[in-house]
C-alpha positions as a LaTeX table, in Angstrom:
\begin{tabular}{lrrr}
\hline
Residue & $x$ (\AA) & $y$ (\AA) & $z$ (\AA) \\
\hline
Met1 & $-1.46$ & $-1.76$ & $-5.43$ \\
Val2 & $-1.69$ & $-3.02$ & $-2.27$ \\
Ser3 & $-0.09$ & $-6.19$ & $-2.07$ \\
Thr4 & 3.10 & $-4.83$ & $-3.75$ \\
Glu5 & 3.17 & $-2.18$ & $-1.01$ \\
Ala6 & 3.38 & $-4.58$ & 1.30 \\
Ala7 & 5.90 & $-6.80$ & $-0.48$ \\
Ile8 & 7.82 & $-4.15$ & $-0.36$ \\
Ala9 & 7.14 & $-3.19$ & 3.00 \\
Ala10 & 6.34 & 0.42 & 2.38 \\
Thr11 & 4.12 & 3.37 & 4.25 \\
Asp12 & 1.66 & 3.52 & 2.36 \\
Gly13 & 0.78 & 0.21 & 2.55 \\
Ala14 & 0.18 & 0.40 & 6.26 \\
Leu15 & $-0.93$ & 4.08 & 5.43 \\
Cys16 & $-3.76$ & 2.29 & 3.73 \\
Gly17 & $-4.86$ & $-0.30$ & 6.33 \\
Ala18 & $-4.73$ & 2.57 & 9.03 \\
Val19 & $-7.32$ & 5.48 & 7.13 \\
Thr20 & $-9.73$ & 2.37 & 6.03 \\
Leu21 & $-9.88$ & 1.52 & 9.67 \\
Ala22 & $-10.64$ & 4.78 & 10.56 \\
Met23 & $-12.97$ & 5.78 & 7.71 \\
Ala24 & $-15.14$ & 2.16 & 8.45 \\
Ala25 & $-15.36$ & 3.05 & 12.21 \\
Leu26 & $-16.78$ & 6.63 & 11.05 \\
Gly27 & $-18.79$ & 4.90 & 8.34 \\
Arg28 & $-20.61$ & 3.50 & 11.10 \\
Leu29 & $-21.19$ & 6.11 & 12.99 \\
Tyr30 & $-22.45$ & 7.93 & 10.38 \\
Leu31 & $-25.16$ & 5.45 & 8.95 \\
Ala32 & $-25.75$ & 4.50 & 13.46 \\
Ala33 & $-27.07$ & 8.07 & 12.82 \\
Arg34 & $-28.79$ & 7.71 & 9.80 \\
Gly35 & $-31.35$ & 4.94 & 11.25 \\
Gly36 & $-28.65$ & 2.02 & 10.75 \\
Pro37 & $-27.12$ & $-0.42$ & 12.71 \\
Pro38 & $-26.16$ & 0.87 & 16.46 \\
Ala39 & $-22.30$ & 1.78 & 16.72 \\
Gly40 & $-21.09$ & 1.33 & 20.28 \\
Gly41 & $-17.74$ & 3.11 & 21.75 \\
Met42 & $-15.75$ & 1.08 & 20.57 \\
Thr43 & $-16.58$ & 1.82 & 17.36 \\
Lys44 & $-15.03$ & 5.39 & 18.02 \\
Val45 & $-12.25$ & 4.54 & 19.85 \\
Leu46 & $-11.17$ & 2.97 & 16.59 \\
Leu47 & $-12.14$ & 5.90 & 14.17 \\
Trp48 & $-8.94$ & 7.93 & 16.99 \\
Thr49 & $-6.30$ & 4.85 & 16.90 \\
Gly50 & $-6.78$ & 4.75 & 12.34 \\
Ile51 & $-6.20$ & 8.57 & 12.42 \\
Ala52 & $-3.19$ & 8.09 & 15.44 \\
Leu53 & $-1.55$ & 5.31 & 13.07 \\
Ser54 & $-1.82$ & 7.61 & 10.30 \\
Val55 & $-0.38$ & 10.56 & 11.45 \\
Leu56 & 2.43 & 8.70 & 12.86 \\
Leu57 & 2.87 & 6.78 & 9.71 \\
Lys58 & 2.04 & 9.95 & 6.97 \\
Gly59 & 1.37 & 13.09 & 8.92 \\
Pro60 & $-1.48$ & 15.00 & 8.14 \\
Ile61 & $-2.88$ & 12.26 & 5.20 \\
Gly62 & $-5.43$ & 10.79 & 7.22 \\
Pro63 & $-6.90$ & 13.78 & 9.16 \\
Met64 & $-7.11$ & 15.58 & 5.78 \\
Val65 & $-9.35$ & 12.26 & 3.64 \\
Met66 & $-11.11$ & 12.78 & 6.95 \\
Ala67 & $-11.59$ & 16.05 & 7.17 \\
Leu68 & $-12.69$ & 16.34 & 3.79 \\
Thr69 & $-15.44$ & 13.39 & 4.17 \\
Leu70 & $-17.18$ & 15.59 & 6.97 \\
Leu71 & $-16.73$ & 18.66 & 4.86 \\
Ala72 & $-18.70$ & 16.54 & 2.09 \\
Leu73 & $-21.20$ & 15.55 & 4.11 \\
Ala74 & $-21.80$ & 18.71 & 6.16 \\
Ile75 & $-22.14$ & 20.14 & 2.44 \\
Cys76 & $-24.50$ & 17.86 & 0.88 \\
Glu77 & $-26.50$ & 17.10 & 3.94 \\
Arg78 & $-26.05$ & 20.69 & 6.22 \\
Arg79 & $-26.58$ & 18.32 & 9.09 \\
Leu80 & $-23.36$ & 18.56 & 12.01 \\
Arg81 & $-25.01$ & 17.46 & 15.09 \\
Trp82 & $-23.97$ & 13.52 & 14.78 \\
Met83 & $-20.38$ & 15.01 & 13.91 \\
Gly84 & $-20.08$ & 16.72 & 17.74 \\
Lys85 & $-20.39$ & 12.80 & 19.13 \\
Leu86 & $-16.74$ & 11.64 & 17.34 \\
Gly87 & $-15.49$ & 11.74 & 20.74 \\
Trp88 & $-13.40$ & 14.81 & 19.87 \\
Gly89 & $-12.26$ & 15.94 & 23.12 \\
Trp90 & $-10.64$ & 12.56 & 24.04 \\
Gly91 & $-9.98$ & 11.72 & 21.10 \\
Leu92 & $-7.53$ & 14.05 & 19.92 \\
Ile93 & $-6.07$ & 13.92 & 23.64 \\
Gly94 & $-5.85$ & 10.34 & 22.10 \\
Val95 & $-4.04$ & 10.98 & 18.81 \\
Ala96 & $-1.50$ & 13.29 & 20.78 \\
Ala97 & $-0.76$ & 11.22 & 23.66 \\
Val98 & 0.32 & 8.73 & 20.40 \\
Thr99 & 2.00 & 11.21 & 17.89 \\
Leu100 & 3.58 & 14.17 & 20.29 \\
Pro101 & 6.37 & 11.83 & 21.77 \\
Trp102 & 7.53 & 10.93 & 18.51 \\
Ala103 & 7.04 & 14.45 & 17.38 \\
Met104 & 9.44 & 15.56 & 20.25 \\
Ala105 & 12.08 & 12.81 & 19.99 \\
Ile106 & 13.06 & 13.28 & 16.47 \\
Thr107 & 13.07 & 16.96 & 17.24 \\
Val108 & 15.53 & 16.34 & 19.98 \\
Val109 & 17.50 & 13.85 & 17.55 \\
Ser110 & 17.75 & 15.85 & 14.80 \\
Asp111 & 17.69 & 19.57 & 16.42 \\
Gly112 & 15.14 & 20.66 & 14.66 \\
Ala113 & 16.45 & 19.38 & 10.94 \\
Phe114 & 13.47 & 16.99 & 10.60 \\
Trp115 & 10.64 & 19.61 & 10.43 \\
Gly116 & 13.02 & 21.25 & 8.24 \\
Ala117 & 13.74 & 18.54 & 6.02 \\
Ala118 & 9.66 & 17.02 & 6.15 \\
Val119 & 8.45 & 20.30 & 5.69 \\
Gly120 & 10.54 & 22.19 & 3.16 \\
Gly121 & 12.56 & 19.61 & 1.30 \\
Asp122 & 9.61 & 17.52 & 1.25 \\
Leu123 & 5.82 & 18.61 & 1.62 \\
Ala124 & 6.02 & 21.93 & $-0.24$ \\
Pro125 & 7.36 & 20.64 & $-3.40$ \\
Lys126 & 5.04 & 18.37 & $-4.04$ \\
Leu127 & 2.63 & 20.85 & $-3.42$ \\
Met128 & 4.22 & 23.25 & $-5.26$ \\
Gly129 & 5.80 & 21.51 & $-8.41$ \\
Asp130 & 6.27 & 18.19 & $-9.81$ \\
Gln131 & 8.92 & 17.19 & $-7.08$ \\
Glu132 & 11.64 & 14.21 & $-8.69$ \\
Ser133 & 10.13 & 14.52 & $-12.10$ \\
His134 & 6.67 & 12.84 & $-10.86$ \\
Gly135 & 5.42 & 15.75 & $-12.59$ \\
Ala136 & 1.41 & 14.52 & $-14.45$ \\
Pro137 & $-1.72$ & 15.95 & $-15.94$ \\
Phe138 & $-4.66$ & 15.65 & $-14.23$ \\
Gly139 & $-6.31$ & 12.50 & $-14.68$ \\
Tyr140 & $-2.58$ & 10.32 & $-13.66$ \\
His141 & $-4.78$ & 8.33 & $-10.78$ \\
Leu142 & $-8.11$ & 7.98 & $-12.73$ \\
Ala143 & $-6.07$ & 6.80 & $-15.54$ \\
Leu144 & $-4.02$ & 4.33 & $-14.51$ \\
Ser145 & $-6.77$ & 3.14 & $-11.69$ \\
Pro146 & $-8.07$ & 0.30 & $-14.01$ \\
Leu147 & $-4.75$ & $-1.22$ & $-13.80$ \\
Leu148 & $-3.89$ & $-0.39$ & $-10.03$ \\
Leu149 & $-6.72$ & $-1.69$ & $-9.00$ \\
Phe150 & $-6.20$ & $-5.38$ & $-10.68$ \\
Pro151 & $-8.15$ & $-7.59$ & $-10.71$ \\
Ala152 & $-11.08$ & $-5.98$ & $-8.98$ \\
Thr153 & $-11.05$ & $-3.86$ & $-12.49$ \\
Leu154 & $-14.22$ & $-5.96$ & $-14.02$ \\
Leu155 & $-16.51$ & $-3.79$ & $-11.49$ \\
Leu156 & $-14.68$ & $-0.49$ & $-11.16$ \\
Pro157 & $-17.27$ & 1.09 & $-14.30$ \\
Ala158 & $-20.58$ & $-1.03$ & $-12.68$ \\
Gly159 & $-19.51$ & 0.56 & $-9.25$ \\
Ala160 & $-19.29$ & 4.32 & $-10.80$ \\
Leu161 & $-21.82$ & 4.24 & $-12.42$ \\
Ala162 & $-24.01$ & 2.80 & $-9.88$ \\
Ala163 & $-22.84$ & 5.39 & $-7.63$ \\
Trp164 & $-24.62$ & 8.21 & $-8.92$ \\
Pro165 & $-27.59$ & 6.86 & $-9.08$ \\
Asp166 & $-27.95$ & 5.79 & $-5.76$ \\
Arg167 & $-25.92$ & 9.13 & $-3.91$ \\
Ala168 & $-29.08$ & 9.72 & $-1.69$ \\
Thr169 & $-28.26$ & 6.40 & $-0.23$ \\
Pro170 & $-26.74$ & 6.48 & 3.29 \\
Ala171 & $-23.98$ & 4.44 & 2.29 \\
Val172 & $-23.60$ & 5.00 & $-1.12$ \\
Arg173 & $-23.22$ & 9.04 & $-0.22$ \\
Phe174 & $-20.57$ & 8.09 & 2.17 \\
Ala175 & $-18.40$ & 6.35 & $-0.05$ \\
Leu176 & $-18.62$ & 8.95 & $-2.52$ \\
Cys177 & $-17.84$ & 11.81 & 0.01 \\
Trp178 & $-14.74$ & 9.81 & 1.40 \\
Leu179 & $-13.75$ & 9.09 & $-2.69$ \\
Ile180 & $-14.24$ & 12.46 & $-4.62$ \\
Pro181 & $-12.95$ & 15.18 & $-2.40$ \\
Ala182 & $-9.60$ & 13.50 & $-1.53$ \\
Trp183 & $-9.37$ & 12.10 & $-4.95$ \\
Leu184 & $-9.77$ & 15.66 & $-6.32$ \\
Val185 & $-6.91$ & 16.47 & $-4.32$ \\
Phe186 & $-5.01$ & 13.78 & $-5.33$ \\
Glu187 & $-5.09$ & 14.86 & $-8.80$ \\
Ile188 & $-4.33$ & 18.57 & $-8.49$ \\
Thr189 & $-1.07$ & 18.11 & $-6.49$ \\
Pro190 & 1.47 & 18.85 & $-9.06$ \\
Thr191 & 3.85 & 15.62 & $-8.34$ \\
Lys192 & 2.06 & 12.59 & $-8.31$ \\
Leu193 & 3.21 & 9.17 & $-7.35$ \\
Ile194 & 0.68 & 6.00 & $-7.83$ \\
His195 & 0.23 & 4.74 & $-3.95$ \\
Tyr196 & $-1.02$ & 8.65 & $-3.99$ \\
Thr197 & $-4.82$ & 7.42 & $-3.82$ \\
Leu198 & $-4.53$ & 4.09 & $-1.56$ \\
Pro199 & $-6.13$ & 5.53 & 0.98 \\
Leu200 & $-8.99$ & 5.93 & $-1.18$ \\
Tyr201 & $-9.45$ & 2.79 & $-1.71$ \\
Gly202 & $-11.35$ & 1.80 & 0.96 \\
Ala203 & $-13.97$ & 3.79 & $-0.34$ \\
Leu204 & $-13.90$ & 2.31 & $-4.25$ \\
Ala205 & $-14.35$ & $-1.28$ & $-2.79$ \\
Trp206 & $-17.37$ & $-0.28$ & $-1.24$ \\
Leu207 & $-18.56$ & 1.09 & $-4.31$ \\
Met208 & $-17.79$ & $-1.66$ & $-6.53$ \\
Ala209 & $-19.43$ & $-4.33$ & $-3.85$ \\
Ser210 & $-22.64$ & $-2.48$ & $-3.51$ \\
Ala211 & $-22.18$ & $-2.76$ & $-7.76$ \\
Leu212 & $-22.59$ & $-6.94$ & $-7.06$ \\
Ala213 & $-26.16$ & $-6.42$ & $-5.37$ \\
Ala214 & $-27.20$ & $-4.17$ & $-8.12$ \\
Pro215 & $-28.09$ & $-5.43$ & $-12.18$ \\
Met216 & $-25.63$ & $-5.00$ & $-14.13$ \\
Gly217 & $-26.54$ & $-4.11$ & $-18.39$ \\
Pro218 & $-24.85$ & $-5.59$ & $-20.77$ \\
Arg219 & $-22.69$ & $-1.76$ & $-21.79$ \\
Val220 & $-21.33$ & $-2.08$ & $-18.27$ \\
Arg221 & $-20.31$ & $-5.87$ & $-18.72$ \\
Ala222 & $-18.49$ & $-4.93$ & $-21.76$ \\
Leu223 & $-16.54$ & $-2.32$ & $-20.22$ \\
Gly224 & $-15.88$ & $-4.10$ & $-17.41$ \\
Ala225 & $-14.48$ & $-7.17$ & $-18.82$ \\
Gly226 & $-12.83$ & $-5.38$ & $-21.59$ \\
Leu227 & $-10.59$ & $-3.39$ & $-18.95$ \\
Leu228 & $-9.84$ & $-6.26$ & $-17.12$ \\
Val229 & $-8.74$ & $-8.08$ & $-20.05$ \\
Leu230 & $-6.61$ & $-4.48$ & $-21.47$ \\
Ala231 & $-5.10$ & $-4.78$ & $-17.36$ \\
Gly232 & $-4.44$ & $-8.19$ & $-17.80$ \\
Ala233 & $-3.12$ & $-8.01$ & $-21.13$ \\
Phe234 & $-0.39$ & $-4.71$ & $-19.72$ \\
Phe235 & 1.05 & $-7.49$ & $-16.36$ \\
Ala236 & 1.31 & $-10.22$ & $-18.91$ \\
Ile237 & 3.61 & $-8.29$ & $-21.22$ \\
Ala238 & 5.36 & $-6.10$ & $-19.02$ \\
Gly239 & 7.63 & $-9.26$ & $-16.92$ \\
Pro240 & 8.85 & $-10.67$ & $-19.64$ \\
Leu241 & 9.58 & $-6.86$ & $-21.05$ \\
Ala242 & 11.67 & $-6.59$ & $-17.64$ \\
Val243 & 13.33 & $-9.36$ & $-18.32$ \\
Leu244 & 14.35 & $-8.67$ & $-21.54$ \\
Arg245 & 15.24 & $-5.17$ & $-21.08$ \\
Leu246 & 17.76 & $-6.28$ & $-17.15$ \\
His247 & 19.49 & $-9.04$ & $-19.65$ \\
Val248 & 18.41 & $-11.89$ & $-17.05$ \\
Pro249 & 17.33 & $-14.72$ & $-19.47$ \\
Ser250 & 17.50 & $-16.89$ & $-16.15$ \\
Ala251 & 13.99 & $-15.73$ & $-15.42$ \\
Glu252 & 12.40 & $-16.10$ & $-18.31$ \\
Val253 & 10.28 & $-19.52$ & $-17.11$ \\
Trp254 & 8.84 & $-17.58$ & $-14.48$ \\
Ala255 & 7.88 & $-14.24$ & $-16.25$ \\
Ile256 & 6.38 & $-16.67$ & $-19.37$ \\
Leu257 & 4.29 & $-18.43$ & $-15.94$ \\
Ala258 & 3.44 & $-15.22$ & $-14.28$ \\
Ala259 & 1.66 & $-14.21$ & $-17.52$ \\
Leu260 & $-0.05$ & $-17.28$ & $-18.31$ \\
Leu261 & $-1.62$ & $-16.56$ & $-15.22$ \\
Phe262 & $-2.36$ & $-12.72$ & $-15.55$ \\
Leu263 & $-3.80$ & $-14.08$ & $-18.99$ \\
Ile264 & $-6.02$ & $-16.67$ & $-17.07$ \\
Ala265 & $-7.34$ & $-13.91$ & $-14.38$ \\
Ala266 & $-7.84$ & $-11.58$ & $-17.18$ \\
Gly267 & $-9.78$ & $-14.64$ & $-19.76$ \\
Gly268 & $-11.49$ & $-16.26$ & $-17.48$ \\
Gly269 & $-12.97$ & $-13.33$ & $-15.61$ \\
Ala270 & $-14.49$ & $-11.38$ & $-18.32$ \\
Arg271 & $-15.62$ & $-14.24$ & $-19.80$ \\
Leu272 & $-17.66$ & $-15.04$ & $-16.14$ \\
Phe273 & $-18.39$ & $-11.30$ & $-15.91$ \\
Trp274 & $-20.20$ & $-11.61$ & $-19.47$ \\
Arg275 & $-22.01$ & $-14.32$ & $-18.87$ \\
Lys276 & $-23.49$ & $-11.71$ & $-16.22$ \\
Glu277 & $-21.90$ & $-14.03$ & $-13.40$ \\
Ala278 & $-20.44$ & $-11.10$ & $-11.48$ \\
Ala279 & $-19.83$ & $-12.34$ & $-8.24$ \\
Ala280 & $-18.46$ & $-15.59$ & $-9.80$ \\
Ala281 & $-16.44$ & $-13.60$ & $-12.17$ \\
Thr282 & $-14.65$ & $-11.61$ & $-9.34$ \\
Ala283 & $-14.01$ & $-15.09$ & $-7.41$ \\
Phe284 & $-12.61$ & $-16.59$ & $-9.61$ \\
Ala285 & $-10.31$ & $-13.55$ & $-11.40$ \\
Cys286 & $-9.22$ & $-12.68$ & $-7.73$ \\
Ala287 & $-7.90$ & $-16.45$ & $-7.42$ \\
Ala288 & $-6.29$ & $-16.36$ & $-10.84$ \\
Ala289 & $-4.49$ & $-12.76$ & $-9.82$ \\
Val290 & $-3.33$ & $-13.96$ & $-6.02$ \\
Leu291 & $-1.37$ & $-16.79$ & $-7.67$ \\
Ala292 & $-0.32$ & $-14.26$ & $-10.29$ \\
His293 & 1.05 & $-11.43$ & $-7.88$ \\
Ala294 & 2.52 & $-14.46$ & $-6.04$ \\
Val295 & 5.08 & $-16.07$ & $-8.80$ \\
Leu296 & 5.44 & $-12.48$ & $-9.87$ \\
Met297 & 6.80 & $-10.75$ & $-6.33$ \\
Gly298 & 7.78 & $-14.43$ & $-5.35$ \\
Ala299 & 9.86 & $-15.74$ & $-7.59$ \\
Leu300 & 10.13 & $-13.06$ & $-10.85$ \\
Val301 & 10.99 & $-9.76$ & $-9.35$ \\
Pro302 & 13.64 & $-11.44$ & $-6.49$ \\
Ala303 & 15.19 & $-13.30$ & $-9.87$ \\
Leu304 & 16.04 & $-9.47$ & $-11.53$ \\
Lys305 & 19.28 & $-8.68$ & $-9.55$ \\
Pro306 & 19.82 & $-5.31$ & $-11.52$ \\
Leu307 & 16.39 & $-4.34$ & $-9.67$ \\
Trp308 & 18.19 & $-5.00$ & $-6.14$ \\
Leu309 & 20.73 & $-2.32$ & $-5.55$ \\
Ser310 & 20.55 & $-2.43$ & $-2.16$ \\
Thr311 & 20.74 & $-6.22$ & $-1.52$ \\
Glu312 & 23.59 & $-6.18$ & $-4.18$ \\
Val313 & 26.14 & $-3.11$ & $-3.10$ \\
Val314 & 25.31 & $-4.99$ & 1.04 \\
Arg315 & 26.87 & $-7.78$ & $-0.66$ \\
Ala316 & 29.58 & $-6.42$ & $-2.33$ \\
Leu317 & 30.47 & $-4.55$ & 1.20 \\
Ala318 & 30.76 & $-7.72$ & 3.14 \\
Ala319 & 32.96 & $-9.77$ & 0.09 \\
Val320 & 35.41 & $-6.90$ & 0.71 \\
Gly321 & 35.47 & $-6.94$ & 4.61 \\
Ala322 & 33.87 & $-3.53$ & 4.70 \\
Asn323 & 30.13 & $-4.40$ & 6.33 \\
Pro324 & 30.18 & $-2.67$ & 9.91 \\
Arg325 & 27.78 & $-4.79$ & 10.54 \\
Glu326 & 29.63 & $-7.88$ & 10.69 \\
Gly327 & 32.08 & $-6.36$ & 12.94 \\
Val328 & 34.68 & $-6.38$ & 10.66 \\
Ala329 & 35.79 & $-2.15$ & 9.90 \\
Gln330 & 34.98 & 1.13 & 11.11 \\
Gly331 & 30.93 & 2.29 & 11.14 \\
Pro332 & 28.75 & 3.70 & 10.18 \\
Val333 & 28.75 & 3.89 & 6.21 \\
Thr334 & 28.27 & 7.03 & 4.46 \\
Val335 & 26.12 & 6.87 & 1.44 \\
Ala336 & 26.31 & 9.92 & $-0.98$ \\
Gly337 & 23.96 & 9.81 & $-4.05$ \\
Tyr338 & 21.69 & 7.36 & $-3.56$ \\
Ala339 & 18.90 & 7.57 & $-0.42$ \\
Glu340 & 16.83 & 3.80 & $-0.86$ \\
Pro341 & 15.80 & 3.22 & 2.80 \\
Ser342 & 16.40 & $-0.41$ & 2.03 \\
Leu343 & 19.92 & 0.64 & 2.07 \\
Val344 & 19.83 & 1.63 & 5.31 \\
Phe345 & 17.63 & $-1.15$ & 6.81 \\
Leu346 & 20.18 & $-2.87$ & 5.56 \\
Leu347 & 23.49 & $-1.65$ & 6.68 \\
Gly348 & 21.43 & $-0.34$ & 9.96 \\
Ala349 & 19.60 & 2.82 & 11.26 \\
Asp350 & 23.28 & 4.85 & 11.54 \\
Thr351 & 24.04 & 4.57 & 8.06 \\
Gln352 & 24.62 & 8.91 & 6.59 \\
Leu353 & 22.58 & 9.55 & 3.80 \\
Ala354 & 25.06 & 13.02 & 2.77 \\
Gly355 & 27.04 & 14.33 & $-0.29$ \\
Gly356 & 30.01 & 13.93 & $-2.40$ \\
Lys357 & 31.83 & 16.14 & 0.35 \\
Asp358 & 30.10 & 13.52 & 3.39 \\
Ala359 & 31.72 & 10.56 & 1.73 \\
Ala360 & 35.24 & 11.99 & 1.52 \\
Asp361 & 34.95 & 12.78 & 5.16 \\
Ala362 & 34.04 & 8.97 & 6.06 \\
Ile363 & 37.49 & 8.25 & 3.98 \\
Arg364 & 39.05 & 10.98 & 5.98 \\
Asp365 & 37.71 & 8.86 & 9.36 \\
Gly366 & 38.50 & 5.93 & 8.23 \\
Arg367 & 34.77 & 4.25 & 7.73 \\
Pro368 & 33.85 & 3.12 & 4.46 \\
Ala369 & 31.93 & 5.30 & 1.75 \\
Ile370 & 28.94 & 4.48 & $-1.31$ \\
Val371 & 29.04 & 6.57 & $-3.72$ \\
Glu372 & 26.61 & 7.19 & $-6.88$ \\
Ser373 & 28.53 & 7.58 & $-10.16$ \\
Arg374 & 26.57 & 11.26 & $-10.57$ \\
Thr375 & 28.69 & 12.13 & $-7.15$ \\
Asp376 & 31.62 & 10.64 & $-7.90$ \\
Glu377 & 33.18 & 13.81 & $-8.83$ \\
Ala378 & 31.72 & 16.09 & $-6.08$ \\
Phe379 & 33.36 & 13.23 & $-3.82$ \\
Lys380 & 36.99 & 13.49 & $-5.07$ \\
Thr381 & 36.87 & 16.80 & $-4.91$ \\
Gly382 & 35.75 & 16.52 & $-0.77$ \\
Leu383 & 38.98 & 13.33 & $-0.53$ \\
Arg384 & 41.57 & 16.24 & $-2.88$ \\
Ala385 & 40.56 & 18.82 & 0.37 \\
Asp386 & 40.58 & 16.30 & 2.88 \\
Gly387 & 43.89 & 15.25 & 1.73 \\
Ala388 & 42.51 & 11.81 & 2.28 \\
Val389 & 43.08 & 8.56 & $-0.04$ \\
Ala390 & 40.62 & 6.54 & $-0.90$ \\
Arg391 & 40.86 & 3.24 & $-2.81$ \\
Leu392 & 38.24 & 1.59 & $-5.42$ \\
Ala393 & 37.25 & $-1.75$ & $-3.54$ \\
Ala394 & 33.73 & $-2.89$ & $-5.48$ \\
Gln395 & 30.94 & $-1.37$ & $-8.06$ \\
Val396 & 27.69 & $-2.11$ & $-8.82$ \\
Gln397 & 25.54 & $-1.75$ & $-11.33$ \\
Gly398 & 21.88 & $-1.35$ & $-11.64$ \\
Leu399 & 17.61 & $-0.03$ & $-11.65$ \\
Asp400 & 16.45 & 2.23 & $-9.11$ \\
Tyr401 & 13.14 & 1.50 & $-10.13$ \\
Ser402 & 12.18 & 3.98 & $-7.46$ \\
Lys403 & 13.81 & 6.96 & $-9.94$ \\
Gly404 & 13.47 & 4.78 & $-13.18$ \\
Arg405 & 17.13 & 5.48 & $-13.71$ \\
Ala406 & 20.21 & 3.21 & $-14.06$ \\
Asp407 & 22.74 & 3.67 & $-11.48$ \\
Val408 & 26.24 & 2.91 & $-10.76$ \\
Leu409 & 27.27 & 2.88 & $-7.29$ \\
Arg410 & 31.46 & 2.70 & $-6.21$ \\
Ile411 & 32.41 & 0.85 & $-2.98$ \\
Tyr412 & 35.39 & 3.27 & $-1.91$ \\
Leu413 & 37.71 & 2.26 & 1.45 \\
Pro414 & 40.47 & 4.54 & 3.07 \\
Gln415 & 43.39 & 3.75 & 1.94 \\
Thr416 & 47.08 & 4.58 & 4.17 \\
Pro417 & 48.85 & 7.11 & 1.51 \\
Asp418 & 52.43 & 4.68 & $-0.04$ \\
Lys419 & 55.40 & 7.74 & 1.63 \\
Arg420 & 57.84 & 5.83 & $-0.26$ \\
Pro421 & 60.83 & 7.90 & $-1.75$ \\
\hline
\end{tabular}
């Protein structure tokens, strides 16, 4: 999950890093207060730096994870004195100094509309219901964790089973207080996306790594090896299935190679793990899985052209001489019914993500418009209202993987009506 988020340049991968930085620093401060190695002033700076970065990336997620951890520790131990020495005064001022300039700038630029869209259009629907049909039952994140943690999946049962008996150990207690409360919040939230639990992967890694230092019974080894094989088989099958579904026979070689590497990672890691060579199994599975993921993301996925709708529609826009970034057409481009950040990245920050009527207004103003087929009727209604005429210059079909649906994107250009008798 972490490497996939990095490959698609999503903010959630960076959020995972920022929260892990903050929580690692908080963990050092907590252990120092329990007789562990001393933590200097730089540790506090890293704590508040991580929190500030997390706020810039995803708003309240980082502070929520930290607050829930502190609350859980307070309930478990009823010792609060060490929490008062985290540098709250200058730390919160530093967070404000980093985040407030951006908050004020976006408020001015959007005339306050950003906050209405962020809170009323995004956060509130996720808390109140399954936004964009991404609802799932309680336990969704737990059920997917063996897949999303691959290849560390083999240590997941050992880390979970070893953690609870050792919960009185300060290091294990901190990891559990980091993991459990926030995980429950994500499970309770109606809207569920697979990357939501990324800020908690540091705690899982901490617990799984600690399991390497403890003896493992045959049941734990069998469960870890079995989960690893199942996860590896899932990823091995996923590539060929994607090639078949998207009808891209040219990608078959990469699909087969990725599948073999996933099976090698799972099979070899499971065999070593069952032979009580946990450290060697972890190293082998991780090395082979890195190669498998490199083939998957570096060769197979780029060859699946229907997945790259944004890239293909920009190529089509350039082919008809209508890409404003090339200086051959008036901009910005208005996009209706398709709101992927990748398209804004490719066309420029001034790209307008709007509705059918706004796309019609763009044609009236002499600018290109990209319209998803489900918005086509609203677009044509807007054209009639504006008295504008558009010509269909190109059409691109593909899979919008973020929504799991097939999309048809149509490129429209302004056309002067023929006024001859």
